[in-house]
Structures are given as C-alpha cells and as structure tokens.
All heavy atoms as an XYZ file, in Angstrom:
874
protein
N       0.837     -1.211      0.013
C      -0.012     -0.001     -0.014
C       0.894      1.250      0.011
O       0.380      2.323      0.231
C      -0.924     -0.030      1.215
C      -2.072      0.961      1.189
S      -3.041      1.160     -0.315
C      -4.060     -0.261     -0.322
N       2.172      1.076     -0.274
C       3.045      2.231     -0.441
C       2.523      3.183     -1.465
O       2.791      4.397     -1.431
C       4.472      1.818     -0.761
C       5.257      1.411      0.468
O       4.905      1.794      1.566
N       6.264      0.645      0.267
N       1.778      2.631     -2.436
C       1.218      3.480     -3.484
C       0.255      4.496     -2.873
O       0.241      5.672     -3.275
C       0.514      2.605     -4.533
C       0.342      3.318     -5.835
O       0.964      4.336     -6.102
N      -0.524      2.764     -6.671
N      -0.580      4.100     -1.922
C      -1.484      5.014     -1.251
C      -0.678      6.093     -0.516
O      -0.989      7.273     -0.600
C      -2.420      4.284     -0.275
C      -3.414      5.157      0.497
C      -4.289      5.979     -0.459
C      -4.282      4.313      1.429
N       0.324      5.695      0.223
C       1.161      6.687      0.933
C       1.800      7.688     -0.040
O       1.736      8.897      0.209
C       2.279      5.960      1.699
C       1.806      5.315      2.978
O       0.932      5.848      3.623
N       2.383      4.211      3.306
N       2.347      7.205     -1.113
C       3.021      8.132     -2.052
C       2.011      9.058     -2.698
O       2.308     10.257     -2.898
C       3.816      7.350     -3.100
O       2.980      6.549     -3.896
N       0.789      8.565     -3.025
C      -0.209      9.447     -3.595
C      -0.680     10.493     -2.592
O      -0.866     11.657     -2.944
C      -1.419      8.615     -4.072
C      -1.220      7.836     -5.383
C      -2.415      6.924     -5.631
C      -1.006      8.768     -6.554
N      -0.900     10.079     -1.354
C      -1.287     11.041     -0.324
C      -0.219     12.116     -0.178
O      -0.519     13.314     -0.166
C      -1.555     10.343      1.021
C      -2.802      9.479      0.919
C      -1.704     11.390      2.137
C      -3.043      8.570      2.143
N       1.048     11.710     -0.065
C       2.146     12.677      0.063
C       2.223     13.624     -1.119
O       2.405     14.817     -0.940
C       3.456     11.928      0.240
C       3.571     11.138      1.523
C       3.632     11.953      2.768
O       4.084     13.111      2.729
O       3.228     11.431      3.844
N       2.052     13.095     -2.333
C       2.100     13.932     -3.523
C       0.974     14.977     -3.512
O       1.214     16.160     -3.744
C       2.014     13.080     -4.792
C       2.206     13.896     -6.080
C       2.050     13.100     -7.311
N       0.605     12.986     -7.535
C       0.011     11.989     -8.151
N       0.707     10.994     -8.591
N      -1.262     11.986     -8.336
N      -0.217     14.541     -3.228
C      -1.355     15.463     -3.171
C      -1.191     16.478     -2.052
O      -1.512     17.651     -2.204
C      -2.694     14.719     -3.028
C      -3.132     14.056     -4.269
N      -3.608     14.753     -5.355
C      -3.207     12.756     -4.625
C      -3.941     13.912     -6.323
N      -3.670     12.689     -5.910
N      -0.636     16.041     -0.897
C      -0.462     16.940      0.224
C       0.535     18.058     -0.134
O       0.360     19.207      0.233
C      -0.024     16.180      1.460
C      -0.003     17.053      2.689
C      -1.191     17.437      3.313
C       1.187     17.553      3.183
C      -1.198     18.244      4.428
C       1.197     18.373      4.307
C       0.009     18.726      4.916
O       0.007     19.536      6.002
N       1.607     17.682     -0.862
C       2.563     18.715     -1.287
C       1.898     19.751     -2.185
O       2.279     20.908     -2.200
C       3.726     18.044     -1.993
C       4.682     17.346     -1.077
C       5.792     16.701     -1.806
C       6.676     15.922     -0.823
N       7.724     15.141     -1.491
N       0.939     19.299     -2.994
C       0.285     20.231     -3.932
C      -0.787     21.107     -3.275
O      -0.995     22.224     -3.702
C      -0.365     19.430     -5.104
C       0.662     18.807     -5.986
O       1.786     19.309     -6.105
N       0.299     17.732     -6.650
N      -1.496     20.584     -2.282
C      -2.638     21.353     -1.746
C      -2.579     21.643     -0.249
O      -3.349     22.442      0.234
C      -3.989     20.716     -2.116
C      -4.205     19.379     -1.445
O      -3.789     19.143     -0.321
N      -4.896     18.482     -2.139
N      -1.731     20.938      0.509
C      -1.608     21.216      1.927
C      -2.782     20.866      2.821
O      -2.861     21.301      3.949
N      -3.719     20.085      2.302
C      -4.910     19.681      3.056
C      -4.961     18.179      3.098
O      -5.118     17.528      2.082
C      -6.174     20.274      2.407
C      -7.420     19.941      3.217
O      -7.733     18.745      3.398
O      -8.108     20.919      3.610
N      -4.837     17.610      4.300
C      -4.751     16.159      4.419
C      -6.031     15.440      4.021
O      -5.990     14.360      3.413
C      -4.257     15.727      5.818
C      -3.839     14.250      5.816
C      -5.319     16.012      6.897
C      -2.695     13.919      4.943
N      -7.190     16.021      4.302
C      -8.429     15.347      3.934
C      -8.589     15.275      2.410
O      -8.866     14.265      1.853
C      -9.650     16.013      4.642
C      -9.579     15.727      6.153
C     -10.978     15.515      4.040
C     -10.611     16.454      6.979
N      -8.374     16.413      1.782
C      -8.478     16.430      0.312
C      -7.396     15.519     -0.313
O      -7.657     14.846     -1.294
C      -8.324     17.867     -0.220
C      -9.483     18.731      0.076
N      -9.437     19.786      0.961
C     -10.780     18.667     -0.354
C     -10.592     20.372      1.071
N     -11.451     19.710      0.288
N      -6.243     15.511      0.290
C      -5.146     14.671     -0.243
C      -5.481     13.193     -0.142
O      -5.284     12.433     -1.092
C      -3.850     14.964      0.515
O      -3.505     16.321      0.371
N      -6.010     12.765      1.001
C      -6.416     11.369      1.187
C      -7.561     11.014      0.236
O      -7.585      9.944     -0.365
C      -6.826     11.107      2.627
S      -5.476     11.188      3.782
N      -8.501     11.925      0.084
C      -9.644     11.708     -0.798
C      -9.191     11.495     -2.234
O      -9.586     10.532     -2.882
C     -10.608     12.886     -0.712
C     -11.874     12.685     -1.484
N     -12.964     11.981     -1.018
C     -12.227     13.051     -2.747
C     -13.893     11.928     -1.908
N     -13.490     12.606     -3.000
N      -8.333     12.418     -2.707
C      -7.855     12.317     -4.084
C      -7.059     11.038     -4.313
O      -7.157     10.408     -5.339
C      -7.073     13.543     -4.474
C      -7.893     14.824     -4.530
C      -9.039     14.727     -5.506
O      -8.859     14.212     -6.632
O     -10.140     15.192     -5.137
N      -6.204     10.687     -3.373
C      -5.407      9.460     -3.470
C      -6.302      8.231     -3.535
O      -6.107      7.330     -4.369
C      -4.427      9.364     -2.301
N      -7.306      8.187     -2.655
C      -8.236      7.018     -2.676
C      -8.995      6.978     -3.982
O      -9.212      5.880     -4.547
C      -9.216      7.109     -1.509
C      -8.630      6.731     -0.152
C      -9.628      7.064      0.950
C      -8.231      5.290     -0.097
N      -9.433      8.089     -4.486
C     -10.187      8.105     -5.767
C      -9.327      7.686     -6.955
O      -9.807      7.100     -7.905
C     -10.810      9.491     -5.999
C     -11.915      9.849     -5.030
C     -13.007      8.784     -4.923
C     -13.981      8.876     -6.054
N     -15.109      7.927     -5.927
N      -8.004      8.004     -6.883
C      -7.111      7.559     -7.950
C      -6.952      6.039     -7.933
O      -6.960      5.403     -8.967
C      -5.730      8.196     -7.799
C      -5.628      9.565     -8.410
C      -4.224     10.096     -8.399
O      -3.302      9.395     -8.822
O      -4.053     11.232     -7.924
N      -6.764      5.475     -6.723
C      -6.558      4.044     -6.601
C      -7.854      3.237     -6.765
O      -7.850      2.137     -7.308
C      -5.930      3.731     -5.259
C      -4.495      4.067     -5.073
C      -4.058      3.815     -3.646
C      -3.631      3.280     -6.035
N      -8.936      3.775     -6.240
C     -10.242      3.087     -6.238
C     -11.336      4.041     -6.740
O     -12.148      4.516     -5.935
C     -10.574      2.590     -4.829
C      -9.489      1.744     -4.212
C      -8.586      2.268     -3.294
C      -9.356      0.415     -4.576
C      -7.617      1.514     -2.724
C      -8.331     -0.376     -4.003
C      -7.481      0.178     -3.098
O      -6.492     -0.589     -2.537
N     -11.383      4.319     -8.038
C     -12.357      5.299     -8.526
C     -13.819      4.899     -8.270
O     -14.690      5.761     -8.246
C     -12.054      5.394    -10.013
C     -11.216      4.222    -10.354
C     -10.578      3.744     -9.099
N     -14.060      3.610     -8.073
C     -15.449      3.166     -7.850
C     -15.941      3.394     -6.405
O     -17.151      3.315     -6.145
C     -15.569      1.678     -8.203
C     -14.827      0.733     -7.291
C     -13.315      0.567     -7.566
O     -12.762      1.280     -8.468
O     -12.683     -0.285     -6.945
N     -15.037      3.670     -5.477
C     -15.442      3.898     -4.077
C     -16.220      5.184     -3.930
O     -15.876      6.211     -4.493
C     -14.214      3.991     -3.157
C     -13.592      2.704     -2.688
C     -12.482      2.982     -1.707
C     -14.619      1.781     -2.024
N     -17.307      5.084     -3.125
C     -18.081      6.273     -2.783
C     -17.750      6.596     -1.334
O     -18.103      5.862     -0.414
C     -19.583      6.002     -2.944
C     -19.916      5.637     -4.376
C     -20.401      7.234     -2.508
C     -21.313      5.114     -4.588
N     -16.991      7.700     -1.164
C     -16.470      8.038      0.155
C     -16.850      9.467      0.543
O     -16.939     10.358     -0.257
C     -14.935      7.848      0.255
C     -14.238      8.588     -0.893
C     -14.574      6.398      0.260
C     -12.720      8.469     -0.849
N     -17.079      9.622      1.865
C     -17.369     10.921      2.468
C     -16.569     11.076      3.734
O     -16.345     10.103      4.478
C     -18.868     11.027      2.800
C     -19.777     11.005      1.603
C     -21.221     11.251      1.977
N     -21.742     10.417      3.060
C     -22.177      9.171      2.921
N     -22.178      8.612      1.744
N     -22.663      8.498      3.961
N     -16.168     12.278      3.982
C     -15.395     12.604      5.185
C     -16.302     13.331      6.155
O     -17.156     14.102      5.745
C     -14.187     13.463      4.806
C     -13.310     12.761      3.818
C     -13.455     12.719      2.476
C     -12.213     11.895      4.127
N     -12.493     11.916      1.897
C     -11.711     11.404      2.898
C     -11.587     11.525      5.290
C     -10.624     10.551      2.813
C     -10.483     10.680      5.251
C     -10.053     10.200      3.995
N     -16.089     13.081      7.434
C     -16.971     13.652      8.447
C     -16.172     14.164      9.634
O     -15.101     13.662      9.980
C     -17.967     12.573      8.920
N     -16.752     15.186     10.246
C     -16.295     15.696     11.534
C     -17.156     15.017     12.583
O     -18.389     14.971     12.417
C     -16.433     17.198     11.560
C     -16.058     17.877     12.838
C     -14.589     18.163     12.899
N     -14.285     18.577     14.267
C     -13.514     19.576     14.567
N     -12.977     20.287     13.590
N     -13.282     19.907     15.800
N     -16.542     14.503     13.618
C     -17.281     13.739     14.631
C     -17.563     14.634     15.833
O     -16.640     15.238     16.421
C     -16.508     12.471     15.054
C     -16.258     11.589     13.850
C     -17.258     11.726     16.170
C     -15.322     10.417     14.120
N     -18.861     14.732     16.172
C     -19.314     15.469     17.364
C     -20.076     14.487     18.222
O     -21.277     14.365     18.117
C     -20.255     16.605     16.954
C     -19.606     17.617     16.044
C     -19.775     17.564     14.672
C     -18.824     18.653     16.547
C     -19.193     18.510     13.824
C     -18.230     19.608     15.733
C     -18.415     19.528     14.369
O     -17.831     20.417     13.542
N     -19.374     13.761     19.068
C     -20.011     12.764     19.896
C     -20.567     11.657     19.019
O     -19.850     11.000     18.282
N     -21.870     11.400     19.086
C     -22.495     10.381     18.283
C     -22.822     10.863     16.868
O     -23.141     10.074     15.964
C     -23.756      9.811     18.925
C     -24.875     10.823     19.021
C     -25.794     10.918     17.989
C     -24.981     11.696     20.120
C     -26.835     11.871     18.058
C     -25.990     12.617     20.158
C     -26.900     12.697     19.134
O     -27.903     13.632     19.168
N     -22.766     12.160     16.617
C     -23.141     12.735     15.341
C     -21.934     12.919     14.461
O     -20.921     13.431     14.857
C     -23.795     14.128     15.571
C     -24.269     14.765     14.319
C     -25.001     16.083     14.638
N     -25.065     16.883     13.434
C     -24.254     17.901     13.143
N     -23.334     18.245     14.002
N     -24.370     18.530     11.998
N     -22.102     12.451     13.213
C     -21.042     12.611     12.210
C     -21.533     13.611     11.176
O     -22.524     13.388     10.493
C     -20.738     11.285     11.521
C     -20.003     10.298     12.380
C     -20.204     10.058     13.708
C     -18.963      9.428     11.976
N     -19.354      9.087     14.132
C     -18.558      8.662     13.083
C     -18.323      9.223     10.767
C     -17.543      7.733     13.038
C     -17.319      8.271     10.684
C     -16.946      7.549     11.827
N     -20.830     14.743     11.019
C     -21.245     15.802     10.109
C     -20.394     15.780      8.860
O     -19.170     15.807      8.923
C     -21.116     17.164     10.783
N     -21.040     15.726      7.700
C     -20.379     15.682      6.419
C     -19.479     16.926      6.239
O     -19.929     18.066      6.491
C     -21.451     15.647      5.309
C     -20.880     15.831      3.922
C     -20.351     14.782      3.258
C     -20.922     17.081      3.297
C     -19.840     14.965      1.946
C     -20.427     17.254      2.020
C     -19.874     16.185      1.350
N     -18.240     16.754      5.788
C     -17.394     17.906      5.480
C     -16.822     17.857      4.070
O     -16.495     18.902      3.517
C     -16.231     18.059      6.495
C     -15.369     16.805      6.604
C     -16.753     18.509      7.840
C     -14.134     16.955      7.459
N     -16.748     16.658      3.471
C     -16.163     16.609      2.116
C     -16.460     15.224      1.530
O     -16.544     14.244      2.246
C     -14.670     16.818      2.171
C     -14.005     16.910      0.816
C     -14.163     18.037      0.027
C     -13.263     15.863      0.307
C     -13.605     18.142     -1.199
C     -12.670     15.952     -0.935
C     -12.852     17.079     -1.712
O     -12.270     17.169     -2.949
N     -16.570     15.155      0.213
C     -16.690     13.871     -0.462
C     -17.855     13.803     -1.420
O     -18.407     14.797     -1.842
N     -18.221     12.555     -1.748
C     -19.255     12.265     -2.723
C     -20.590     12.254     -2.065
O     -20.829     11.512     -1.117
C     -18.977     10.903     -3.390
O     -17.639     10.885     -3.870
C     -19.940     10.656     -4.521
N     -21.523     13.036     -2.579
C     -22.897     13.029     -2.114
C     -23.730     12.211     -3.072
O     -23.670     12.422     -4.271
C     -23.470     14.458     -1.988
C     -22.640     15.252     -0.971
C     -24.929     14.428     -1.581
C     -23.030     16.692     -0.876
N     -24.475     11.272     -2.533
C     -25.337     10.442     -3.408
C     -26.790     10.561     -2.926
O     -27.029     10.755     -1.725
C     -24.924      8.973     -3.369
O     -25.035      8.492     -2.025
C     -23.527      8.778     -3.842
N     -27.733     10.463     -3.852
C     -29.128     10.582     -3.435
C     -29.664      9.355     -2.701
O     -30.656      9.417     -2.021
C     -29.877     10.788     -4.758
C     -28.997     10.183     -5.787
C     -27.567     10.358     -5.282
N     -28.979      8.203     -2.892
C     -29.441      6.951     -2.282
C     -28.873      6.826     -0.854
O     -27.806      7.308     -0.549
C     -29.000      5.721     -3.080
C     -29.547      5.677     -4.485
C     -28.654      6.430     -5.463
O     -27.443      6.495     -5.274
O     -29.227      6.996     -6.415
N     -29.614      6.127     -0.018
C     -29.141      5.796      1.317
C     -28.500      4.440      1.258
O     -29.110      3.465      0.775
C     -30.311      5.791      2.335
C     -30.902      7.211      2.445
C     -29.854      5.297      3.697
C     -32.141      7.286      3.289
N     -27.281      4.338      1.710
C     -26.534      3.085      1.654
C     -26.943      2.205      2.829
O     -26.966      2.627      3.991
C     -25.049      3.314      1.709
O     -24.350      2.126      1.793
N     -27.249      0.959      2.521
C     -27.562     -0.038      3.581
C     -26.299     -0.780      3.994
O     -26.339     -1.550      4.964
C     -28.614     -1.029      3.137
O     -28.133     -1.696      1.960
C     -29.921     -0.331      2.815
N     -25.182     -0.551      3.299
C     -23.926     -1.221      3.611
C     -22.859     -0.235      4.022
O     -21.676     -0.480      3.858
C     -23.455     -2.053      2.418
O     -23.265     -1.197      1.302
C     -24.434     -3.136      2.068
N     -23.240      0.901      4.559
C     -22.305      1.938      4.951
C     -21.282      1.450      5.972
O     -21.651      0.804      6.962
C     -23.077      3.147      5.531
C     -22.242      4.311      6.017
C     -21.587      5.034      4.860
C     -23.079      5.252      6.847
N     -20.008      1.731      5.724
C     -18.958      1.438      6.669
C     -18.447      2.758      7.202
O     -18.015      3.650      6.430
C     -17.781      0.665      5.964
C     -16.612      0.528      6.902
C     -18.277     -0.681      5.479
N     -18.535      2.938      8.517
C     -18.039      4.154      9.166
C     -16.746      3.804      9.882
O     -16.685      2.839     10.659
C     -19.080      4.670     10.149
C     -20.306      5.231      9.532
C     -21.387      5.541     10.537
C     -21.134      6.824     11.265
N     -22.292      7.213     12.130
N     -15.718      4.630      9.598
C     -14.404      4.380     10.189
C     -14.003      5.602     10.979
O     -13.883      6.705     10.379
C     -13.361      4.093      9.064
C     -11.972      3.880      9.686
C     -13.782      2.927      8.196
N     -13.776      5.505     12.251
C     -13.291      6.589     13.086
C     -11.783      6.637     12.897
O     -11.063      5.733     13.282
C     -13.662      6.347     14.529
C     -13.233      7.462     15.470
C     -13.607      7.197     16.889
N     -15.022      7.363     17.107
C     -15.585      8.490     17.530
N     -14.798      9.530     17.744
N     -16.866      8.570     17.704
N     -11.296      7.725     12.251
C      -9.877      7.856     11.998
C      -9.129      8.563     13.134
O      -7.948      8.382     13.305
C      -9.653      8.646     10.677
C     -10.244      7.988      9.429
C     -10.138      8.940      8.230
C      -9.589      6.659      9.164
N      -9.854      9.341     13.899
C      -9.300     10.027     15.059
C     -10.483     10.392     15.940
O     -11.627     10.049     15.664
C      -8.551     11.295     14.640
O      -9.414     12.293     14.176
N     -10.240     11.164     17.001
C     -11.333     11.584     17.880
C     -12.308     12.509     17.171
O     -13.476     12.596     17.526
C     -10.776     12.304     19.090
C     -10.105     11.333     20.065
O     -10.353     10.113     19.938
O      -9.272     11.813     20.892
N     -11.798     13.222     16.165
C     -12.691     14.236     15.517
C     -12.956     14.037     14.034
O     -13.789     14.744     13.485
C     -12.126     15.695     15.741
C     -10.705     15.773     15.216
C     -12.208     16.051     17.211
C     -10.135     17.202     15.288
N     -12.306     13.069     13.379
C     -12.554     12.840     11.960
C     -12.893     11.377     11.686
O     -12.332     10.462     12.292
C     -11.325     13.240     11.124
C     -11.089     14.729     11.135
C     -10.060     15.267     11.849
C     -11.943     15.597     10.449
C      -9.830     16.619     11.879
C     -11.737     16.951     10.461
C     -10.661     17.472     11.207
O     -10.466     18.832     11.208
N     -13.763     11.216     10.692
C     -14.155      9.868     10.290
C     -14.328      9.812      8.782
O     -14.433     10.788      8.102
N     -14.400      8.549      8.309
C     -14.609      8.279      6.887
C     -15.786      7.360      6.760
O     -15.920      6.400      7.487
C     -13.339      7.595      6.318
C     -13.390      7.109      4.887
C     -13.485      8.301      3.921
C     -12.200      6.245      4.566
N     -16.685      7.684      5.793
C     -17.850      6.836      5.486
C     -17.641      6.285      4.097
O     -17.380      7.051      3.150
C     -19.117      7.658      5.553
S     -19.448      8.386      7.166
N     -17.766      4.971      3.932
C     -17.639      4.330      2.640
C     -18.988      3.647      2.346
O     -19.399      2.737      3.074
C     -16.523      3.302      2.608
C     -15.198      3.943      3.091
C     -16.369      2.677      1.239
C     -14.052      2.941      3.257
N     -19.640      4.122      1.299
C     -20.945      3.578      0.964
C     -20.890      2.193      0.366
O     -21.849      1.432      0.499
C     -21.653      4.491     -0.019
C     -22.252      5.720      0.628
O     -21.847      6.064      1.764
O     -23.098      6.334      0.010
N     -19.808      1.877     -0.348
C     -19.766      0.628     -1.102
C     -18.435     -0.087     -0.864
O     -17.751     -0.459     -1.808
C     -19.987      0.901     -2.592
C     -18.935      1.840     -3.182
O     -18.252      2.558     -2.454
N     -18.853      1.825     -4.478
N     -18.090     -0.299      0.402
C     -16.790     -0.942      0.706
C     -16.667     -2.346      0.147
O     -15.567     -2.867     -0.010
C     -16.602     -0.986      2.226
N     -17.787     -2.938     -0.243
C     -17.759     -4.297     -0.810
C     -17.089     -4.381     -2.181
O     -16.790     -5.478     -2.646
N     -16.786     -3.261     -2.802
C     -16.117     -3.297     -4.120
C     -14.614     -3.544     -3.990
O     -13.941     -3.766     -4.974
C     -16.376     -2.010     -4.957
C     -17.838     -1.804     -5.217
C     -15.759     -0.764     -4.325
N     -14.090     -3.480     -2.754
C     -12.700     -3.838     -2.498
C     -12.641     -4.990     -1.499
O     -13.614     -5.274     -0.812
C     -11.887     -2.621     -2.003
C     -12.448     -2.087     -0.691
C     -11.786     -1.552     -3.070
C     -11.616     -0.968     -0.076
N     -11.535     -5.644     -1.451
C     -11.402     -6.797     -0.561
C     -11.263     -6.335      0.893
O     -10.827     -5.205      1.153
C     -10.161     -7.636     -0.921
O      -8.981     -6.964     -0.536
N     -11.619     -7.210      1.836
C     -11.450     -6.837      3.255
C      -9.978     -6.490      3.589
O      -9.748     -5.602      4.406
C     -11.938     -8.080      4.003
C     -12.884     -8.743      3.053
C     -12.334     -8.463      1.683
N      -9.027     -7.184      2.986
C      -7.628     -6.887      3.208
C      -7.249     -5.493      2.728
O      -6.576     -4.741      3.430
C      -6.702     -7.902      2.545
C      -6.763     -9.274      3.208
O      -7.162     -9.355      4.394
O      -6.411    -10.274      2.528
N      -7.770     -5.120      1.548
C      -7.509     -3.757      1.037
C      -8.168     -2.739      1.985
O      -7.539     -1.683      2.269
C      -8.106     -3.577     -0.354
C      -7.339     -4.312     -1.462
C      -8.033     -4.218     -2.791
O      -9.228     -4.583     -2.873
O      -7.402     -3.769     -3.754
N      -9.358     -2.995      2.445
C     -10.036     -2.086      3.329
C      -9.235     -1.889      4.609
O      -9.052     -0.735      5.088
C     -11.453     -2.562      3.639
C     -12.286     -1.680      4.573
C     -12.467     -0.266      3.982
C     -13.614     -2.322      4.854
N      -8.712     -2.954      5.206
C      -7.910     -2.859      6.415
C      -6.641     -2.088      6.201
O      -6.235     -1.290      7.024
C      -7.587     -4.272      6.945
C      -8.768     -4.909      7.622
O      -9.642     -4.225      8.141
N      -8.827     -6.221      7.573
N      -6.013     -2.278      5.047
C      -4.786     -1.522      4.750
C      -5.097     -0.029      4.609
O      -4.364      0.813      5.144
C      -4.101     -2.066      3.496
C      -3.544     -3.463      3.772
C      -3.005     -1.143      2.981
C      -3.105     -4.236      2.531
N      -6.193      0.289      3.944
C      -6.613      1.687      3.787
C      -6.871      2.294      5.149
O      -6.379      3.381      5.449
C      -7.872      1.773      2.884
C      -7.524      1.469      1.440
C      -8.483      3.183      3.008
C      -8.751      1.298      0.534
N      -7.626      1.610      5.972
C      -7.945      2.125      7.309
C      -6.698      2.386      8.135
O      -6.562      3.439      8.740
C      -8.921      1.163      8.032
C     -10.281      1.193      7.337
C      -9.053      1.512      9.513
C     -11.251      0.089      7.785
N      -5.809      1.404      8.166
C      -4.579      1.552      8.965
C      -3.701      2.689      8.425
O      -3.133      3.453      9.215
C      -3.805      0.242      8.993
C      -4.522     -0.815      9.782
O      -5.285     -0.498     10.683
N      -4.332     -2.066      9.417
N      -3.597      2.818      7.124
C      -2.800      3.899      6.523
C      -3.409      5.246      6.888
O      -2.689      6.165      7.330
C      -2.748      3.753      4.985
O      -2.135      2.478      4.678
C      -1.957      4.877      4.343
N      -4.715      5.400      6.729
C      -5.359      6.670      7.037
C      -5.266      7.024      8.510
O      -5.039      8.178      8.870
C      -6.822      6.663      6.577
C      -7.038      6.593      5.087
C      -8.528      6.545      4.763
C      -6.377      7.728      4.370
N      -5.406      6.007      9.384
C      -5.289      6.279     10.816
C      -3.926      6.823     11.180
O      -3.805      7.652     12.087
C      -5.619      5.034     11.642
C      -7.101      4.748     11.730
C      -7.407      3.545     12.607
C      -8.899      3.360     12.794
N      -9.203      2.255     13.729
N      -2.879      6.359     10.513
C      -1.532      6.867     10.770
C      -1.461      8.344     10.430
O      -0.851      9.125     11.186
C      -0.505      6.075      9.967
C      -0.240      4.686     10.496
C       0.739      3.927      9.659
O       1.619      4.529      8.997
O       0.675      2.661      9.655
N      -2.032      8.731      9.291
C      -2.020     10.135      8.887
C      -2.833     10.997      9.879
O      -2.403     12.088     10.269
C      -2.557     10.320      7.492
C      -1.495     10.024      6.444
C      -1.472      8.776      5.810
C      -0.576     10.972      6.058
C      -0.515      8.501      4.867
C       0.388     10.691      5.120
C       0.406      9.451      4.527
O       1.385      9.167      3.592
N      -3.973     10.502     10.279
C      -4.866     11.284     11.174
C      -4.358     11.306     12.615
O      -4.832     12.107     13.390
C      -6.294     10.791     11.041
C      -6.987     11.318      9.822
C      -6.723     10.802      8.566
C      -7.867     12.384      9.905
C      -7.316     11.302      7.416
C      -8.479     12.905      8.767
C      -8.178     12.346      7.525
N      -3.407     10.482     12.932
C      -2.799     10.519     14.272
C      -1.600     11.458     14.335
O      -1.072     11.742     15.383
C      -2.350      9.105     14.701
N      -1.170     11.942     13.167
C       0.021     12.785     13.061
C      -0.331     14.226     13.227
O      -1.011     14.820     12.374
C       0.714     12.514     11.712
C       2.046     13.142     11.645
O       2.371     14.123     12.336
N       2.893     12.612     10.757
N       0.111     14.858     14.320
C      -0.212     16.253     14.578
C       0.313     17.205     13.516
O      -0.152     18.323     13.416
C       0.353     16.697     15.952
C      -0.442     16.136     17.108
O      -1.624     15.726     16.893
O       0.088     16.052     18.231
N       1.280     16.755     12.745
C       1.830     17.586     11.678
C       0.738     18.052     10.694
O       0.823     19.148     10.126
C       2.895     16.784     10.928
C       3.203     17.177      9.558
C       4.220     16.225      8.961
C       4.030     16.118      7.457
N       5.041     15.277      6.834
N      -0.279     17.253     10.508
C      -1.342     17.566      9.558
C      -2.509     18.348     10.123
O      -3.379     18.827      9.420
C      -1.860     16.275      8.903
C      -0.821     15.536      8.145
C      -0.321     14.314      8.626
C      -0.271     16.037      6.980
C       0.626     13.620      7.922
C       0.699     15.361      6.290
C       1.171     14.162      6.752
N      -2.566     18.485     11.485
C      -3.712     19.111     12.097
C      -3.273     20.121     13.132
O      -2.406     19.818     13.981
C      -4.608     18.063     12.774
C      -5.134     17.039     11.809
C      -4.531     15.822     11.651
C      -6.238     17.339     11.042
C      -5.014     14.908     10.738
C      -6.730     16.436     10.113
C      -6.105     15.219      9.980
N      -3.865     21.279     13.120
C      -3.635     22.292     14.127
C      -4.627     22.098     15.231
O      -5.840     22.161     15.000
C      -3.773     23.700     13.533
C      -2.755     23.992     12.451
C      -1.313     23.986     12.956
O      -1.058     24.419     14.092
N      -0.428     23.476     12.160
N      -4.154     21.853     16.413
C      -5.047     21.706     17.572
C      -5.396     23.106     18.117
O      -4.518     23.924     18.303
C      -4.368     20.910     18.676
C      -3.940     19.535     18.230
C      -5.016     18.534     18.402
N      -4.531     17.198     18.087
C      -5.188     16.349     17.344
N      -6.363     16.653     16.872
N      -4.681     15.177     17.109
N      -6.689     23.382     18.383
C      -7.083     24.688     18.898
C      -6.434     25.029     20.244
O      -6.228     26.212     20.533
C      -8.593     24.622     19.013
C      -9.004     23.260     18.630
C      -7.808     22.490     18.219
N      -6.107     24.003     21.035
C      -5.574     24.272     22.369
C      -4.059     24.242     22.392
O      -3.435     24.321     23.433
C      -6.104     23.228     23.371
C      -5.877     21.793     22.929
O      -5.497     21.596     21.765
O      -6.046     20.897     23.753
N      -3.387     24.139     21.228
C      -1.945     24.084     21.220
C      -1.319     25.373     20.768
O      -1.926     26.288     20.321
C      -1.462     22.932     20.390
O      -1.950     23.014     19.056
C-alpha cells in the first residue's frame, strides 16, 4: 500500500490539506469507491467533504480515523477486506500525526 502513501504525500505537497489529499489518493486508486469525510461530534457525524449520493446506503462502513474525523464508505464491498484494512490503517496513521492538524488548544 506504499502506493497510497506516495499518492497522499504527492497530493499533500500540492494542496496542503490532508483530507483532500487522502480523498484524491483514494479516488485515484479506487475510482469506484463512494467516500465521504466527516467531523465527529459525539455520536453525530457531520459531512465535510466527499461524494454526495441521493441513495441511502444499507452497507455503509463508518471508520473513526481520530477523535474528531471519520470516513464513510458507501460501497466498501467493491474492494477486498484486506484492502479495506490496509486503507484504514494507513489513514489512521495520517490522522494521528499532529503535523497535519492544528489543535485549537496548542
């Protein structure tokens, strides 16, 4: 999955936004994925970026990437469970890195 890392890094150098960079990298590798990014407020997940679809997904996969950000995948079944786990672990590493996020209390 070094390809995902290299794509994220390339996009991040171009735009300086980790969420957009991860989104663009995922869409390059898996154009069929329907993904949305969310800000987490307790039990509520608020849409901040990604693909909006008119249908409600019955197979939605919600992934908490950090205390405040999450990823929703409407059609995770189009990739293998191993690929999904690699994606999740890679993204969690980025979202755990303070270099990409400014903390309001820091």
